[in-house]
SEPALUM-487163 format. One record per residue (C-alpha): residue number from 1; x, y, z; chain. Coordinates in steps of 0.001 Angstrom, whole numbers, plus 500000, padded with zeros to 6 digits. Example, Ala and Ser with C-alpha at 12.3 -4.5 7.8 and 13.67 -1.06 7.14 Angstrom:
+-----+--------+--------+--------+---+
|   k |     xx |     yy |     zz | c |
+-----+--------+--------+--------+---+
|   1 | 512300 | 495500 | 507800 | A |
|   2 | 513670 | 498940 | 507140 | A |
+-----+--------+--------+--------+---+
//
This chain:
+-----+--------+--------+--------+---+
|   k |     xx |     yy |     zz | c |
+-----+--------+--------+--------+---+
|   1 | 500273 | 499995 | 499982 | A |
|   2 | 501262 | 503396 | 498780 | A |
|   3 | 501434 | 505964 | 501517 | A |
|   4 | 498365 | 508070 | 499637 | A |
|   5 | 495977 | 504356 | 500307 | A |
|   6 | 496848 | 504821 | 503980 | A |
|   7 | 495815 | 508498 | 503953 | A |
|   8 | 492450 | 507460 | 501957 | A |
|   9 | 491850 | 504454 | 504708 | A |
|  10 | 492691 | 506914 | 507569 | A |
|  11 | 490296 | 509358 | 505900 | A |
|  12 | 487634 | 506517 | 505872 | A |
|  13 | 488439 | 505359 | 509166 | A |
|  14 | 488444 | 508818 | 510828 | A |
|  15 | 485778 | 509106 | 513807 | A |
|  16 | 484378 | 505109 | 513057 | A |
|  17 | 482894 | 503854 | 515669 | A |
|  18 | 482529 | 507890 | 517465 | A |
|  19 | 479364 | 508488 | 519705 | A |
|  20 | 479704 | 511683 | 517509 | A |
|  21 | 480026 | 510700 | 514374 | A |
|  22 | 478034 | 513125 | 512224 | A |
|  23 | 478293 | 511864 | 508914 | A |
|  24 | 477689 | 508526 | 507050 | A |
|  25 | 473986 | 509127 | 506778 | A |
|  26 | 473275 | 510762 | 510176 | A |
|  27 | 469938 | 512271 | 511423 | A |
|  28 | 470060 | 516152 | 512687 | A |
|  29 | 467866 | 518650 | 513465 | A |
|  30 | 469185 | 521437 | 511175 | A |
|  31 | 470284 | 521806 | 507677 | A |
|  32 | 471324 | 518504 | 505930 | A |
|  33 | 474708 | 518756 | 505029 | A |
|  34 | 476282 | 515723 | 502687 | A |
|  35 | 475426 | 511944 | 503971 | A |
|  36 | 473156 | 513427 | 506368 | A |
|  37 | 469505 | 514019 | 506465 | A |
|  38 | 466958 | 516302 | 508655 | A |
|  39 | 464865 | 514981 | 510828 | A |
|  40 | 462529 | 518044 | 510741 | A |
|  41 | 461523 | 516426 | 507062 | A |
|  42 | 460109 | 513203 | 508523 | A |
|  43 | 456686 | 512746 | 510056 | A |
|  44 | 456502 | 512162 | 514205 | A |
|  45 | 456042 | 508166 | 513274 | A |
|  46 | 459451 | 508421 | 511050 | A |
|  47 | 461126 | 510300 | 513482 | A |
|  48 | 460384 | 508064 | 516736 | A |
|  49 | 461386 | 505274 | 514549 | A |
|  50 | 464790 | 506979 | 513996 | A |
|  51 | 465237 | 508097 | 517420 | A |
|  52 | 464643 | 504426 | 518665 | A |
|  53 | 466611 | 502873 | 516345 | A |
|  54 | 469476 | 505010 | 517308 | A |
|  55 | 468820 | 504620 | 521082 | A |
|  56 | 468767 | 500698 | 520382 | A |
|  57 | 472226 | 501272 | 518727 | A |
|  58 | 473611 | 503301 | 521473 | A |
|  59 | 472844 | 500588 | 524125 | A |
|  60 | 473870 | 497795 | 521747 | A |
|  61 | 477686 | 499806 | 521839 | A |
|  62 | 477320 | 500052 | 525335 | A |
|  63 | 476958 | 496051 | 525921 | A |
|  64 | 479229 | 495383 | 524055 | A |
|  65 | 482384 | 497815 | 525458 | A |
|  66 | 481646 | 495584 | 528727 | A |
|  67 | 482615 | 492692 | 526773 | A |
|  68 | 486001 | 491609 | 527310 | A |
|  69 | 487628 | 491859 | 523429 | A |
|  70 | 489136 | 488168 | 523598 | A |
|  71 | 485390 | 487266 | 523486 | A |
|  72 | 484652 | 489058 | 520668 | A |
|  73 | 487556 | 487772 | 518902 | A |
|  74 | 486680 | 484209 | 519569 | A |
|  75 | 483582 | 484895 | 518316 | A |
|  76 | 484745 | 486269 | 515552 | A |
|  77 | 486930 | 483018 | 514875 | A |
|  78 | 484253 | 480703 | 514792 | A |
|  79 | 482029 | 482708 | 512431 | A |
|  80 | 485061 | 482555 | 510287 | A |
|  81 | 485505 | 478775 | 510960 | A |
|  82 | 481600 | 478569 | 510292 | A |
|  83 | 482121 | 480402 | 507158 | A |
|  84 | 485160 | 478225 | 505620 | A |
|  85 | 483142 | 474986 | 506991 | A |
|  86 | 479669 | 475991 | 504874 | A |
|  87 | 482150 | 476426 | 502144 | A |
|  88 | 483660 | 473168 | 502430 | A |
|  89 | 480306 | 471091 | 502791 | A |
|  90 | 478435 | 472933 | 499912 | A |
|  91 | 477296 | 470113 | 497237 | A |
|  92 | 480398 | 471983 | 494852 | A |
|  93 | 482584 | 473073 | 497778 | A |
|  94 | 484073 | 476118 | 496954 | A |
|  95 | 487600 | 475857 | 497696 | A |
|  96 | 488869 | 479703 | 496663 | A |
|  97 | 486209 | 480914 | 499789 | A |
|  98 | 486884 | 478439 | 501778 | A |
|  99 | 490642 | 478969 | 501889 | A |
| 100 | 490257 | 482657 | 502475 | A |
| 101 | 487805 | 481920 | 505828 | A |
| 102 | 490811 | 479339 | 506831 | A |
| 103 | 493423 | 482265 | 506066 | A |
| 104 | 491379 | 484834 | 508441 | A |
| 105 | 491099 | 482187 | 511188 | A |
| 106 | 494509 | 481580 | 510784 | A |
| 107 | 495677 | 485458 | 510662 | A |
| 108 | 493691 | 485815 | 514113 | A |
| 109 | 494482 | 482510 | 515577 | A |
| 110 | 498322 | 482452 | 514830 | A |
| 111 | 498817 | 485789 | 515117 | A |
| 112 | 496994 | 486466 | 518217 | A |
| 113 | 498454 | 483630 | 520147 | A |
| 114 | 497432 | 483458 | 524250 | A |
| 115 | 496197 | 486445 | 523709 | A |
| 116 | 492550 | 484942 | 522708 | A |
| 117 | 492484 | 483968 | 526617 | A |
| 118 | 491420 | 481046 | 527508 | A |
| 119 | 489866 | 479419 | 524299 | A |
| 120 | 493156 | 480151 | 522531 | A |
| 121 | 493850 | 476334 | 522524 | A |
| 122 | 490301 | 475291 | 521281 | A |
| 123 | 491445 | 478039 | 518557 | A |
| 124 | 494211 | 476296 | 517467 | A |
| 125 | 492383 | 472851 | 517434 | A |
| 126 | 489364 | 474256 | 515220 | A |
| 127 | 492054 | 475771 | 512868 | A |
| 128 | 494264 | 472394 | 512415 | A |
| 129 | 490727 | 470624 | 512426 | A |
| 130 | 489521 | 473264 | 509588 | A |
| 131 | 492861 | 472615 | 507574 | A |
| 132 | 492501 | 469042 | 507588 | A |
| 133 | 489077 | 468992 | 506338 | A |
| 134 | 490250 | 471444 | 503513 | A |
| 135 | 493198 | 468871 | 502519 | A |
| 136 | 490754 | 465798 | 502789 | A |
| 137 | 488419 | 467808 | 500500 | A |
| 138 | 491057 | 469432 | 497973 | A |
| 139 | 492436 | 465587 | 497550 | A |
+-----+--------+--------+--------+---+
//
């Protein structure tokens, strides 16, 4: 990646996940700018729905903040494992897609190691099992 690619990536990620993010489709009570819409243009029911959705999102973010990162990452590892298994168990296995998912699992499991917490050995075993299944199906 070039420096400009990193600059573009950083520009796209700036403010990502921040509670006061005001672009990318946020609702405002004032004049709408790029990527925004004006809540005053909505009828009361639509406005209520938007406000309820925003409240639900804030509550979900708060709950997620209370979960240790190792738990969230481990859940993602298992999701990628399942994705690989789905591609391998298809009537016509998609080895390219399975390999990508397996490589992603490997990046996390091998890269993070014991930082995955007490489930790290289970993640290593899962990675070894899905790799074995891939080799057996590939033939």
